[in-house]
N, C-alpha and C positions, 0 to 999 in steps of 0.2 A: 587514119585519123581525119575524119571528114567533119567539117563544120556544118552546122545547120544553116539554112538560108538567112535567118535573122542574125546569126553570129557573123556570117560573111558580110552582111550589110553593116553591122556595127563596126567590125574590124576595118572594112573599107573606109567607113566614115572617119575613123580615128587616123588612119594612115594616109589618106588622100593628099593632105597638104605636103607630107614628106615625099611620097612617091612621085609627085609631079615636079619636085625640085631638081634642077639640072645637076646640082652637086651630088645628090643621091644617085642619079642616073649614072654617074661616073663609076659607081661600084660594080656596074656590069662589065667593066673593062678588066677588072682584077680577078684572078683565080684565087679561090679560098682553099679548097681541098679537091684533089683529083681534077675533075673537069668542071667543077661547080664554081660559079662566080660568087663574089662576096655578096652581091645583091640577092642572088638566089639562096645563098646560105642564110642571110638574116631573115629573109622571107620565111624560110622553113622553120627557123628557130621561133619566129613570131607566131606562126600558125600552130605549131605544136605546143608552145607555151600557153597560148590562148585556149586551145582545146583542153589541155590538161587542167588549167584553172577552172574551166567550166565543168568538165566531167567529174572531177574530184571535189568540186565545191570548196576550193581552197579559200576563196574570198579575197583574192588579190585585186587591187585597183586595176581595172581593165585598161585604162588610158596609160598609166605608169608602166604597166606590164608590156603593153603592145609597143609603145614608143621606145622604152628601154631595150626591148628585144630587137626591135628593128634598127636601132642605132648602136647596138653593142659592138659592132665591128666597123664603125664609120671613121676609119683611119685614113682612107683615100691614098693608098700607095700599094705597090706590089711587094709584099713581104718576102717574096722569094729572092729579090735583088738585095742581098746582104751588103753589097758594096756601097749602097746608099745609106748606110747607118741603121739598117733594119735587122741586124744580127741578133738583137735581144728582143725581137718582136713579141714573143710570148709574154715577156715581162712588162713591156712598155705600151703595147697597142691599146690597152683598155684606157689608159690615161689620155692617149692621143685621141681616141674615139670620143671620150667624154668631153675633152676640151673643144674638139670640132663641133660636137653637138650643142654645147653651150654657146659657142661663138656664132654658129649658123642658125640655131633654132631656139635659143634661150630656154632650154629645158630646166625644170626645177630640180631641187636637191634630191628628191626621192628617185627620180629618173636617172640623175647623174650616178647615184649609188648603184643602181642596177647595172649600168654600163661598166663602172669602175670595178665592180666585184665579180664580174662574170668569169674571170680567169683563176679564181680561188680553186684549189689550194696552191697552184703554181705561184701566185702572188699571195704569199702566206699571211701578210698583214691586212689584206683587203677581204675580210670575211663578210659574206652576205648577211645582212641584218634585217631583211624584210622578206615577206612572202614573195614579192615580185623578183627580188634579187636571187633568192634561192631557186625559184622556178627557172629563170633564164640561165643561171649557172649550171644547173643539172641538164636542162634541155640542150644547151649549147654543146655539152660533152657528148650527149646521145647523138645529136645531129652530125657533129664533127666526126665522130667515130664511124657512123654510117656512110658519110660522104667519102671519108678517107679509104674505107675498105671496099665499098661497092661502086664508086664512081671513078674508076680509073680507065 
């Protein structure tokens, strides 16, 4: 899934303020799936989501989609360490990521919804209700499965 040069430029422009932030850089320290860092995971989800939106002409808002995808796992801890209260990570991390994103970057309600809904149907009450949220929810499962099975 290769982005066109103009898509690369647009995506880089949207994400540049986030990627240069030192708090975002901390995501490189945490493993998400297999040997893949949280930073690399959210980057993959963002790129595939952006590509899918463009190729299928879904019409999602590019900025909401890209920022929501990039911040969907912005929880800033090692979820493998369950002794630190992260035993219910699957159920709680989307709210933690959303709260961190609001506190650190002041994201809007539509982007908050993308982050908060990405774990549906595990979080049964947080149903995606926008194109952007559906894309990230589905792509996250695709990328997570690929990383879990192929990146060990």
